[in-house]
N, CA and C of each residue as an Amber inpcrd file, in Angstrom:
protein
   612
   1.0370000  -0.9610000   0.0900000   0.0240000  -0.1680000   0.0260000
   0.7030000   1.2560000  -0.3240000   0.2750000   2.3000000  -0.7630000
   1.0830000   3.4900000  -0.9090000   0.1670000   4.7010000   0.0580000
   0.9400000   4.9700000   1.3180000   0.7170000   6.0930000   2.3860000
   1.1960000   7.3450000   1.6930000   0.1940000   8.1190000   1.1300000
   0.2790000   9.3910000   0.7060000  -0.3540000  10.7760000   1.4690000
   0.5370000  11.3600000   2.2150000   0.1740000  12.4480000   3.2290000
   0.4200000  13.6670000   2.5170000  -1.0380000  14.7500000   2.3570000
  -0.6640000  15.5240000   1.3210000  -0.1460000  17.0990000   1.9530000
   0.3860000  17.0370000   3.5950000   0.6120000  17.8510000   4.2020000
  -0.4690000  19.3040000   4.2100000   0.2960000  20.7590000   4.2460000
  -0.3680000  21.6760000   4.2620000  -0.8930000  22.3060000   2.6790000
  -0.2980000  22.2650000   1.5840000  -0.3040000  22.5810000   0.3800000
   0.0190000  22.1640000  -0.6790000   0.0340000  20.3230000  -0.3290000
   0.1160000  19.3260000  -1.7360000  -1.3100000  19.0140000  -2.4200000
  -0.6410000  18.7600000  -3.6050000  -1.6620000  18.3550000  -4.2320000
  -1.7140000  16.6510000  -4.9530000  -2.6810000  16.2580000  -5.8950000
  -2.4270000  15.1210000  -6.5830000  -2.8240000  15.4280000  -7.8040000
  -2.2860000  15.6530000  -8.8830000  -3.1750000  15.8600000 -10.1990000
  -2.6890000  14.6380000 -11.8540000  -4.0430000  14.2140000 -12.0630000
  -3.6270000  13.5370000 -13.4610000  -2.9340000  14.0540000 -14.5770000
  -1.6740000  13.8970000 -14.7930000  -0.8950000  14.2850000 -15.5830000
  -1.1420000  14.0250000 -17.4480000  -1.7050000  14.4310000 -18.4340000
  -1.3050000  14.0100000 -19.5470000  -0.8740000  14.5150000 -20.3220000
  -0.0280000  13.4030000 -21.3770000   0.8560000  14.3170000 -22.4790000
   2.1530000  14.1350000 -21.7310000   3.3350000  15.1200000 -22.1110000
   4.9010000  14.8640000 -21.3110000   4.8000000  16.1490000 -20.9540000
   4.0760000  16.2740000 -19.7530000   4.3200000  17.4800000 -19.4610000
   5.6710000  17.6130000 -18.0360000   6.5350000  18.3090000 -18.5470000
   7.7740000  18.2420000 -17.2010000   7.5600000  18.3800000 -15.9130000
   7.8860000  18.0640000 -15.0960000   7.4950000  18.5480000 -13.7680000
   8.2530000  19.7750000 -13.4920000   7.7280000  20.6680000 -13.0360000
   7.3450000  22.1370000 -11.9960000   8.3880000  21.9460000 -10.8780000
   9.0980000  22.8330000 -10.2650000   9.5970000  23.5930000  -9.2300000
   9.9020000  22.3130000  -7.8440000   8.0570000  22.0840000  -7.5870000
   7.4120000  21.8500000  -6.1950000   6.8190000  20.0480000  -6.9280000
   6.9780000  19.8520000  -8.1190000   6.6240000  18.3570000  -8.4720000
   8.0380000  17.5490000  -7.6040000   7.3270000  16.4720000  -7.0650000
   8.1710000  15.4300000  -6.1170000   7.9170000  14.2910000  -6.7550000
   6.8370000  13.6240000  -7.3200000   6.3490000  11.7890000  -7.4970000
   5.5890000  12.0870000  -8.6520000   5.8120000  11.2490000  -9.4930000
   4.7960000  10.6600000 -10.6280000   4.7690000   9.1850000 -10.7480000
   3.3460000   8.8790000 -10.4740000   3.0840000   7.5330000 -10.4760000
   2.3680000   7.2960000 -11.9520000   2.9980000   6.6280000 -12.7590000
   2.9090000   6.1500000 -14.0030000   1.9160000   4.9550000 -14.2790000
   0.6360000   4.9070000 -15.0500000  -0.1420000   4.3670000 -15.2570000
   0.1480000   3.3940000 -16.8870000  -0.4010000   2.1240000 -16.7380000
  -0.2450000   1.3670000 -18.2170000  -0.7590000   2.4330000 -19.0860000
  -1.7940000   3.2640000 -18.8960000  -2.5390000   3.8400000 -19.8940000
  -1.6280000   5.1710000 -20.2160000  -0.8950000   5.5970000 -19.6370000
  -0.0010000   6.4730000 -20.2200000  -0.2640000   7.4490000 -19.1720000
  -1.3290000   8.0840000 -18.6500000  -1.5360000   8.8680000 -17.2380000
  -0.7870000   8.7470000 -16.0580000  -0.3420000   9.9330000 -15.7310000
   0.5100000  10.1210000 -14.4180000   0.0430000  10.5610000 -13.4120000
  -0.1210000  10.3360000 -12.2850000  -0.4920000  10.8280000 -11.1530000
   0.6540000  11.7070000 -10.0390000   0.5380000  12.4780000 -10.4740000
   1.7040000  13.5950000  -9.9500000   1.7590000  14.3120000  -8.6420000
   2.2300000  14.2150000  -7.8760000   2.5720000  14.6070000  -6.6140000
   3.5090000  16.0680000  -6.4900000   2.4510000  17.2510000  -6.1980000
   3.4080000  18.0500000  -5.6880000   2.8490000  18.5800000  -4.3700000
   4.0550000  19.5830000  -3.9550000   4.6310000  19.5690000  -2.1400000
   5.2780000  20.7570000  -2.4240000   4.4990000  22.1170000  -2.3370000
   5.5950000  23.2300000  -2.5880000   5.7140000  23.9320000  -1.0920000
   5.1790000  23.2680000  -0.2830000   6.0360000  23.4720000   1.3560000
   6.7900000  22.4850000   1.9860000   6.5820000  20.8890000   1.2110000
   7.1260000  20.1990000   1.7090000   6.9570000  19.2940000   3.1880000
   5.7340000  19.6340000   3.6630000   5.0670000  19.4080000   5.1060000
   4.6460000  17.6370000   4.4840000   4.2850000  17.2530000   3.1390000
   3.6440000  15.6170000   2.9680000   4.3940000  14.5500000   2.7470000
   4.5880000  13.9210000   2.5110000   5.0800000  12.3480000   2.8540000
   4.5740000  11.3400000   1.8620000   5.3340000  10.3800000   1.1980000
   4.5160000   9.2780000   0.5700000   6.1050000   8.1700000   0.9470000
   4.9630000   7.5730000   1.7430000   5.4400000   5.8520000   2.1740000
   5.1150000   4.1270000   1.7820000   5.8470000   3.7260000   1.4260000
   5.4160000   2.6290000   1.4970000   5.2780000   1.6790000   2.1130000
   4.2780000   0.7120000   2.2020000   4.0750000  -0.2310000   3.3760000
   3.4520000  -2.1130000   2.4540000   4.2470000  -2.9430000   2.8720000
   3.7380000  -4.2030000   2.4670000   2.6220000  -4.8060000   3.9900000
   2.9880000  -4.0760000   5.0260000   2.1310000  -4.7150000   5.8600000
   0.6840000  -3.8400000   6.0760000  -0.1410000  -4.0920000   6.8720000
  -1.3300000  -3.1990000   6.9420000  -1.8520000  -2.1760000   7.2090000
  -1.9220000  -1.1110000   6.2520000  -1.6580000   0.3730000   6.5470000
  -2.3980000   0.9930000   7.9040000  -3.1390000   0.2980000   8.1410000
  -3.8950000   0.6920000   9.4220000  -3.2160000   0.8370000  10.5890000
  -2.2330000  -0.0620000  10.3420000  -1.1710000  -0.7590000  11.1480000
   0.0330000   0.2030000  11.1140000   0.1330000   0.9800000  10.6220000
   1.7760000   1.6880000  10.2930000   1.4910000   2.6880000  11.5150000
   2.6870000   3.0850000  12.2860000   2.7790000   3.6450000  13.1540000
   2.1630000   5.0710000  13.2200000   2.0780000   5.4500000  12.0620000
   2.0960000   7.3780000  11.4950000   0.3410000   7.0640000  12.0240000
  -0.7020000   5.7820000  11.3030000  -1.7990000   6.3090000  11.1240000
  -2.6370000   5.2060000  12.3820000  -1.8420000   4.3710000  13.4690000
  -2.5770000   3.7210000  14.2260000  -2.9770000   4.0130000  15.2070000
  -2.7280000   5.1790000  15.9270000  -3.0620000   5.7640000  17.1480000
  -3.9130000   7.0280000  17.0750000  -4.5520000   7.2740000  15.6560000
  -5.0610000   8.1890000  14.8000000  -6.3020000   8.3020000  15.6170000
  -6.9680000   9.7150000  15.9710000  -8.8480000   9.6850000  16.6700000
  -9.4110000   9.3540000  15.1920000 -10.9560000   9.5830000  15.8700000
 -11.3860000   9.5320000  14.7030000 -11.9380000  10.3220000  13.6630000
 -12.4170000  10.0530000  12.6030000 -12.8290000  11.0820000  11.4710000
 -13.8980000  11.9700000  12.0490000 -13.6800000  12.8140000  11.7850000
 -14.9260000  13.9700000  12.1750000 -16.4110000  13.8240000  11.1720000
 -16.3140000  13.3050000  10.5390000 -17.3820000  12.9530000   9.9950000
 -18.1700000  11.6600000   9.7690000 -17.2030000  10.8580000  10.9630000
 -17.8420000   9.3960000  10.9740000 -19.0650000   9.2380000  11.7130000
 -19.6110000   7.9920000  11.5820000 -20.8130000   8.1710000  12.5070000
 -20.4230000   8.1570000  13.8560000 -19.3750000   7.4530000  14.4180000
 -18.8700000   7.6510000  15.5110000 -18.4590000   8.6600000  16.4290000
 -18.4080000   9.6320000  15.6380000 -18.0260000  10.6750000  16.4420000
 -19.3760000  11.8920000  16.3940000 -19.3800000  12.1460000  17.8980000
 -20.3000000  13.3780000  18.2560000 -19.6620000  14.0470000  19.7430000
 -20.7400000  14.3830000  20.2990000 -20.3140000  15.3870000  21.5470000
 -19.8970000  14.3260000  22.7140000 -20.3300000  13.2590000  22.7120000
 -20.1820000  12.2280000  23.7740000 -18.6720000  11.9270000  23.8550000
 -18.5810000  11.1600000  22.2010000 -17.4650000  10.7940000  22.1100000
 -15.9710000  12.2490000  22.8250000 -16.3150000  13.3610000  22.3500000
 -15.4490000  14.3950000  22.8900000 -15.5730000  14.7180000  24.5660000
 -16.6280000  14.2230000  24.8180000 -17.1660000  14.8960000  26.3220000
 -16.1800000  13.8570000  26.8110000 -16.1740000  12.1100000  26.4310000
 -15.8180000  11.0260000  27.8920000 -14.1670000  11.7140000  27.3160000
 -13.7740000  11.6670000  26.3330000 -12.4910000  11.6070000  26.2440000
 -11.2920000  12.9480000  26.6230000 -12.3130000  14.0880000  26.8750000
 -11.9970000  15.4960000  27.3680000 -11.6500000  15.4020000  28.6550000
 -12.1880000  14.1210000  29.5360000 -12.4780000  14.6640000  31.1810000
 -10.9750000  14.2620000  31.7100000 -10.8590000  15.0140000  32.9020000
  -9.9900000  15.3580000  33.4010000  -8.2180000  16.1530000  32.3520000
  -9.0280000  16.3910000  30.9920000  -8.0210000  17.1550000  30.8070000
  -8.2110000  18.6500000  31.0640000  -6.2530000  19.5030000  31.0390000
  -6.3920000  20.5180000  31.3870000  -6.0330000  21.4600000  30.3630000
  -5.4820000  21.0260000  29.5340000  -5.2500000  21.7280000  27.9980000
  -6.5420000  22.4720000  27.8010000  -5.9810000  23.5580000  26.5460000
  -7.0440000  24.4100000  25.9630000  -8.2330000  23.6020000  25.4640000
  -9.4070000  23.7680000  25.2200000 -10.2560000  22.9380000  24.3300000
  -9.5570000  23.0060000  22.9140000  -9.2420000  24.3430000  22.2720000
  -8.8550000  24.2060000  20.9080000  -7.5020000  23.4640000  20.4110000
  -6.6380000  23.2430000  21.5450000  -5.8660000  22.4650000  21.3940000
  -6.3330000  21.2910000  21.4220000  -6.9660000  20.8690000  22.2260000
  -7.8320000  19.1350000  22.4740000  -8.6540000  19.0460000  21.1910000
  -9.5460000  19.5500000  20.5650000  -9.6890000  19.5790000  19.1440000
  -8.9380000  19.4080000  17.9320000  -7.8460000  20.4420000  18.0440000
  -6.6840000  19.7870000  17.3200000  -5.9860000  19.0140000  17.3560000
  -5.7780000  17.4680000  18.2770000  -4.9390000  16.6160000  18.8320000
  -5.7660000  15.6500000  17.4990000  -4.9260000  15.1470000  16.6360000
  -4.7630000  14.1880000  15.9130000  -5.2110000  12.9260000  16.6250000
  -4.6560000  12.5540000  17.6480000  -5.0460000  11.4590000  18.7730000
  -6.4800000  11.2430000  19.0590000  -7.1090000  12.4840000  18.8150000
  -8.5880000  12.5860000  19.3690000  -9.6240000  12.5630000  17.9710000
  -8.9270000  13.2220000  17.7060000 -10.0770000  13.9840000  16.2480000
  -8.7250000  14.3320000  14.8330000  -9.3290000  13.7430000  13.4490000
  -7.8710000  13.8580000  12.8250000  -8.9510000  15.2730000  11.7240000
  -7.8120000  15.7270000  11.1470000  -8.7700000  16.8350000   9.7900000
  -8.7430000  18.3790000  10.6990000  -9.2070000  18.0610000  11.7390000
  -9.2920000  19.4430000  12.0920000  -8.6310000  20.6840000  12.4220000
  -7.7360000  21.3200000  11.3950000  -6.4400000  22.3610000  11.9920000
  -6.8960000  23.6740000  12.1730000  -6.2150000  24.5340000  11.9390000
  -6.3520000  25.4470000  13.1690000  -7.1490000  26.6290000  12.5190000
  -7.6740000  26.9100000  11.3750000  -9.0820000  27.5260000  10.5450000
 -10.2510000  26.7750000  11.0360000 -10.6180000  25.8100000  10.8770000
 -11.8090000  25.4640000  11.5240000 -12.0190000  24.8270000  12.3510000
 -10.9950000  24.7470000  13.2200000 -11.2120000  24.7970000  15.1120000
 -11.0640000  26.2210000  15.2670000 -11.0180000  27.2660000  15.1600000
 -11.3170000  28.3200000  15.4620000 -12.6740000  28.4600000  15.1030000
 -13.0510000  28.2600000  13.8550000 -14.4670000  28.8070000  13.1530000
 -15.7300000  27.7850000  13.9510000 -15.5620000  26.3140000  14.3670000
 -15.7480000  25.4510000  14.7040000 -16.2860000  26.3380000  16.3650000
 -15.7400000  26.4290000  17.3420000 -15.4630000  27.3330000  18.2510000
 -16.5390000  28.2620000  18.4120000 -16.3520000  29.1980000  17.5350000
 -16.9100000  30.3510000  17.3150000 -18.6610000  29.9340000  17.6570000
 -18.7350000  29.1110000  16.3010000 -20.1510000  28.7810000  16.0820000
 -21.0970000  28.2850000  17.2060000 -19.8480000  27.4710000  18.0690000
 -20.8640000  26.6990000  19.1700000 -20.7390000  27.4750000  20.6100000
 -19.9580000  28.8210000  20.2110000 -20.0800000  29.8270000  21.5160000
 -19.3450000  29.4690000  22.8180000 -17.7980000  28.5000000  22.4200000
 -17.1590000  27.9520000  23.3380000 -15.9060000  28.5310000  23.0640000
 -15.3620000  29.6010000  23.9850000 -13.7520000  30.3620000  24.1390000
 -12.9680000  29.5740000  23.6530000 -11.8340000  29.3130000  23.2210000
 -10.6130000  28.7940000  22.7390000  -9.6960000  28.0540000  23.9280000
  -9.2820000  29.2650000  24.8740000  -8.6720000  28.7750000  25.7770000
  -9.0360000  28.3380000  27.2050000 -10.6520000  27.6980000  27.1850000
 -10.8900000  27.0660000  27.8470000 -10.7360000  25.8010000  28.3470000
 -10.5590000  25.0720000  29.5850000  -9.8920000  23.6660000  29.7260000
 -10.7340000  22.8500000  29.1010000 -10.4660000  21.7630000  28.4740000
 -11.2080000  20.9320000  27.5380000 -12.0800000  20.4020000  28.6150000
 -11.2110000  20.1860000  30.2580000 -11.7540000  18.9210000  30.7820000
 -13.0290000  19.8080000  31.6030000 -13.3420000  20.8410000  31.3730000
 -14.3830000  21.6820000  31.7870000 -15.0900000  22.0930000  30.9470000
 -15.3090000  21.4460000  29.7570000 -16.2600000  21.9520000  28.5810000
 -17.8490000  21.2060000  29.1290000 -19.1110000  21.5060000  28.7550000
 -19.5890000  20.7700000  29.5980000 -20.5060000  19.4850000  28.6310000
 -21.1610000  18.8620000  28.8730000 -21.7350000  17.5930000  27.6830000
 -22.4370000  18.5450000  26.5260000 -23.4310000  19.0410000  26.9530000
 -23.9780000  19.9800000  26.0850000 -23.5420000  21.0810000  24.9760000
 -22.2110000  21.5170000  25.5020000 -21.3530000  22.4910000  24.9540000
 -20.4730000  21.7250000  23.8980000 -19.9480000  20.1950000  24.4370000
 -19.2350000  19.2100000  23.3170000 -20.4870000  18.7920000  22.3900000
 -21.8340000  18.7560000  22.6720000 -22.6100000  18.2990000  21.7380000
 -23.0600000  19.3810000  20.7190000 -22.7590000  20.7370000  20.8500000
 -23.1520000  22.1460000  20.0740000 -21.6190000  21.4690000  19.1430000
 -20.5270000  21.7500000  19.8890000 -19.3320000  21.6580000  19.2900000
 -18.7750000  20.5340000  18.3830000 -19.3620000  19.4980000  18.4790000
 -19.3210000  18.7270000  17.4540000 -20.1240000  18.9530000  16.3730000
 -21.0040000  19.1340000  16.7090000 -21.9590000  19.6580000  15.0090000
 -21.3030000  20.6720000  14.4790000 -21.0850000  21.4920000  14.9140000
 -20.4170000  22.8740000  14.7200000 -19.2510000  22.1960000  13.4120000
 -18.6240000  21.3640000  13.8960000 -17.4260000  21.0460000  13.8350000
 -17.2480000  20.2420000  12.5590000 -18.4200000  19.1150000  12.4640000
 -18.9720000  18.6770000  11.3280000 -19.3870000  19.6860000  10.4510000
 -20.4130000  20.8360000  10.6990000 -20.6850000  21.9090000  10.0280000
 -20.0680000  22.4440000   8.7770000 -19.0290000  22.7560000   9.5400000
 -17.6000000  23.6640000   9.3580000 -17.0610000  22.7120000   8.0830000
 -16.4450000  21.4600000   8.8290000 -15.7410000  20.5640000   7.5050000
 -16.5930000  20.7570000   5.9100000 -18.0190000  20.1110000   6.4680000
 -18.7830000  19.9780000   5.0710000 -18.5680000  21.3660000   4.3170000
 -19.0930000  22.0810000   5.1880000 -19.2790000  23.8480000   4.3440000
 -17.9430000  24.0030000   3.2020000 -16.3640000  23.7500000   4.2530000
 -15.0210000  24.0710000   3.3930000 -15.3940000  23.1900000   2.5570000
 -15.5930000  21.6560000   2.3980000 -15.2400000  20.8370000   1.5180000
 -16.2570000  20.6710000   0.0810000 -17.5340000  21.7580000   0.6180000
 -18.3600000  22.0500000  -0.6700000 -17.5850000  23.3720000  -1.0680000
 -16.7130000  23.8280000  -0.1840000 -16.4660000  25.2740000  -1.4970000
 -15.0060000  25.3660000  -1.5180000 -14.6690000  24.1430000  -1.6690000
 -12.9390000  23.2510000  -2.1060000 -11.8940000  23.3950000  -1.1870000
 -12.3360000  24.1990000   0.1470000 -11.1320000  24.0980000   1.1190000
 -11.1060000  25.4560000   1.5260000  -9.6230000  26.0380000   1.8790000
  -9.6230000  27.3850000   2.3530000  -8.4870000  27.9700000   1.8260000
  -8.2410000  28.4590000   0.7740000  -7.0260000  29.1400000   0.5820000
  -6.9130000  30.2640000   0.6280000  -5.8960000  30.7010000   1.4800000
  -5.1140000  32.2510000   2.4650000  -4.0940000  32.1940000   0.9330000
  -2.9320000  31.4140000   1.0160000  -1.7470000  31.4480000   0.2950000
  -1.6530000  30.7940000  -1.3400000  -1.3390000  29.2590000  -0.4340000
  -1.2450000  28.3790000  -1.7670000  -1.7030000  27.3190000  -1.9170000
  -2.5970000  27.2150000  -1.1830000  -3.6220000  25.7160000  -1.3770000
  -4.1170000  25.5920000  -2.9960000  -4.3220000  25.0490000  -3.4170000
  -4.9540000  24.7940000  -4.7140000  -5.8720000  23.2370000  -4.1690000
  -7.3150000  22.8780000  -4.8440000  -7.6220000  21.5110000  -5.2130000
  -7.3800000  20.8970000  -6.1010000  -7.4380000  19.4930000  -6.3680000
  -7.2090000  18.5910000  -7.1330000  -6.8900000  19.4260000  -8.3220000
  -8.2980000  20.3720000  -8.7180000  -8.1500000  20.5730000 -10.1140000
  -7.3680000  21.9380000 -10.3840000  -6.6410000  22.6950000  -9.3530000
  -6.2390000  23.2400000  -9.1770000  -6.7740000  25.1230000  -9.4710000
  -7.6430000  24.2490000  -8.2360000  -8.3660000  25.6510000  -8.2480000
  -8.6310000  26.1250000  -6.8480000  -8.3810000  27.3870000  -6.5470000
  -8.8060000  27.9140000  -5.0830000  -9.6170000  27.5170000  -4.5280000
  -9.5670000  27.2320000  -2.9430000 -11.0070000  26.9760000  -2.1410000
 -11.2130000  27.9160000  -1.3490000 -12.9790000  28.5300000  -2.0130000
 -13.5310000  29.2570000  -1.3540000 -14.2350000  29.7170000   0.1000000
 -13.6340000  28.8830000   0.7750000 -14.1880000  29.3470000   2.1300000
 -13.7230000  30.3280000   2.9490000 -12.8090000  30.5620000   2.3000000
 -12.0560000  31.7300000   3.2910000 -13.1800000  32.7730000   2.9790000
 -13.9740000  33.2510000   2.2000000 -14.8020000  33.9880000   1.9990000
 -16.1840000  33.7560000   2.8950000 -16.2610000  32.9620000   3.7070000
 -16.9880000  32.2740000   4.6040000 -16.4820000  32.2000000   6.5040000
 -15.2790000  32.9710000   6.1980000 -14.6900000  32.7330000   7.5260000
 -15.2060000  34.1900000   8.8300000 -15.5210000  33.4770000   9.9160000
 -16.2560000  34.5190000  10.9960000 -15.2280000  35.2620000  11.4380000
 -14.1430000  34.1620000  11.8190000 -13.2600000  34.9810000  13.0870000
 -11.9080000  34.7190000  12.5910000 -11.7870000  33.1950000  12.0010000
 -10.0320000  32.9680000  11.6240000  -9.4150000  34.4630000  10.9340000
  -8.6250000  35.0100000  11.4080000  -7.5690000  35.9620000  10.5160000
  -8.5840000  37.0960000  10.3610000  -9.7080000  37.4560000  11.4130000
 -10.1210000  38.9630000  11.7020000 -10.1840000  39.5720000  12.5090000
  -8.8880000  39.9160000  12.9550000  -8.9320000  40.8600000  14.2000000
  -9.1840000  41.8600000  13.9570000 -10.0130000  42.8090000  14.3730000
 -10.2400000  44.1430000  14.5510000 -11.6550000  44.0840000  13.6750000
 -12.2460000  43.2250000  13.4990000 -13.2310000  43.0430000  12.5860000
 -14.6840000  43.2410000  13.1950000 -15.5820000  43.3400000  13.3430000
 -16.5560000  43.5860000  13.8870000 -17.1550000  41.6360000  13.8580000
 -17.4350000  41.4250000  15.2430000 -17.8630000  39.9140000  14.9280000
 -19.4600000  40.2050000  14.1900000 -19.6320000  38.6720000  13.5840000
 -20.5950000  38.7920000  12.7950000 -22.3390000  38.9430000  13.7080000
 -22.0330000  38.1840000  14.8850000 -23.0540000  37.9780000  15.5540000
 -23.4110000  39.1730000  16.5270000 -22.4860000  39.5960000  17.0570000
 -22.7040000  40.7550000  17.7900000 -22.1280000  42.6630000  18.0680000
 -21.3070000  42.0280000  16.7830000 -20.5840000  43.5020000  16.3370000
 -19.3090000  43.6720000  17.0800000 -18.9160000  43.1740000  18.3470000
 -17.7770000  43.4360000  18.9960000 -16.7180000  43.5340000  18.3140000
 -15.3580000  43.8030000  18.3580000 -14.0540000  43.5560000  17.3910000
 -13.7320000  42.0170000  17.7600000 -13.4620000  41.3440000  16.6660000
 -12.4590000  39.5260000  16.9840000 -11.4400000  40.2070000  17.6920000
 -11.2990000  39.2900000  18.5990000  -9.7350000  39.2580000  19.3340000
  -8.6710000  38.0090000  18.8010000  -7.6550000  38.1270000  19.0960000
  -6.6830000  36.9010000  18.7910000  -6.0270000  36.4810000  20.0910000
  -5.5640000  35.3570000  20.3370000  -4.7460000  34.7670000  21.6230000
  -3.5940000  34.1630000  20.6730000  -2.7930000  33.6970000  21.6300000
  -1.9460000  32.5500000  21.2200000  -1.8300000  31.1860000  21.9890000
  -2.5000000  30.2820000  21.8010000  -2.5710000  28.9120000  22.3040000
  -2.1310000  27.6780000  21.7420000  -0.8560000  26.8930000  22.3730000
  -0.3920000  26.4110000  21.6130000   0.3290000  26.6840000  20.5870000
   1.3380000  27.6880000  20.8170000   1.9320000  28.2830000  20.0350000
   1.4440000  28.3470000  18.1490000   0.0060000  28.5400000  18.5190000
  -0.9430000  28.8450000  17.4670000  -2.2140000  29.5900000  17.6490000
  -2.0450000  31.1660000  16.9200000  -3.1830000  31.8670000  16.8660000
  -4.7460000  31.6050000  16.6850000  -5.3720000  31.9950000  17.9920000
  -6.7320000  31.6550000  18.0970000  -7.4260000  32.9870000  17.9210000
  -8.7940000  32.5440000  16.9190000  -9.3060000  33.8410000  17.3710000
 -10.9430000  33.8430000  17.3370000 -11.4980000  34.6420000  18.0710000
 -12.6320000  34.5940000  19.1950000 -13.3870000  35.9180000  19.1770000
 -14.4370000  35.7660000  19.5120000 -15.1930000  36.8340000  19.9610000
 -15.0620000  36.9290000  21.4530000 -14.8280000  37.3120000  22.1620000
 -15.1140000  37.6590000  23.8720000 -16.3960000  37.7240000  24.4520000
 -17.0670000  38.0410000  23.6220000 -18.6040000  38.4610000  24.3160000
 -19.1220000  37.0610000  23.7970000 -19.3710000  36.3210000  22.4490000
 -20.1930000  35.7180000  21.9770000 -19.7300000  34.0670000  22.6810000
 -18.5960000  34.3170000  22.8550000 -17.9140000  32.8280000  23.1800000
 -17.3670000  32.5090000  24.6100000 -18.0200000  31.7300000  25.3840000
 -17.6910000  31.5620000  26.6590000 -16.8620000  30.2590000  27.5090000
């Protein structure tokens, strides 16, 4: 099995004809038809690994948390995993051992929608709040997927198109802008060496 991680800006493209690789093209997989699958990774955070074993038992995959859009993911799961944890809720939902695929942008947006302040201790968030948060995480991810992702710098989809969810962001990278719910200015803080954006009035 081939295990491929796109990193933050990697992409896969179907290449027809004899298109020479560009600066950030790192791998071509050539098929009998002559088509090639090209892996491009401008920021070099991705990886390509080969294994002859069960890929789900690979050391990089075996300890991953739930898929947020899977049937097993809900507020009860997050509440159960959070008990006794003192880390900030934003760091908690970005931990790939808890749930996968929730990056900085989507964590900030989901916390805003659910009314939970990113600095709160994960272990002190209530079950009802986790129910709202889980639903918000799923909604944000579905909307972002439908919009093609979020292009802030160099991200493009498999078709080479930018993601348009950036136009739907409520708080991420909106410091000083009015909150879309109450009008108070959006604030920024640093949590776990990552920027967190929130409304101090709407999120508690």
